[in-house]
N, C-alpha and C positions, 0 to 999 in steps of 0.2 A: 440474622431470621426475619426478627420484625420490621426491619428495612426496607428489606427486599419484599415483603406483604403492601407496603406502604407503597412499595412503587409501584403496584401492582395494580393498585386501585388506582392512579395516578389518571384515567382515563374515563373512573366512572364519573358521577355524581352524588356525594355521597359526605358526610361528615365525617372520615378523617381524611382524602382528597380534597374539599372544604380548607379543612384544617392547616392543610401544609402548605395549598397553594400560600393563605395568609397569611405566615409565620417567612413562607419563604420571600415573601412582598417585603416585608419588614427587616430579615434578619438573615435573608443566604438561604441558598442553597441547604448544605449539610445540616445549618440548625433547623429546618423547618420535616428534614426528613426526621432524626431524631424526636422532634417532639411528637411530629404524629405518632413515629413508633412507641412514642411515651404512652400514646393516646390508648390506643389499639392493644397496650399489656395494659392496660387503667379499668380498659372496655373487659377486656377475656377472664382479670383479678375479677370482674366484681360480677360474670356471668357466672363465674365456677362457686363466687363466696354464696350468694344468693338462690342460685340453684334459677333465677329466673330467664327465661329468649330473650335476646336484644331486639328489640323495639327501636329500629329511629326512629326522632325528632324529626315534625317537618310532614 
């Protein structure tokens, strides 16, 4: 499910899409998807742990 969420962000200009494009360029399509899904889950975990809303940098 996390990979599908990552694919949904592919046309957007945000941190997750940029991360996926950067990793895909170096390591391939599947590793880029999995690495971005890991980033998404890490962000979700930190939101739940701290209770603070997510603010995208930049």
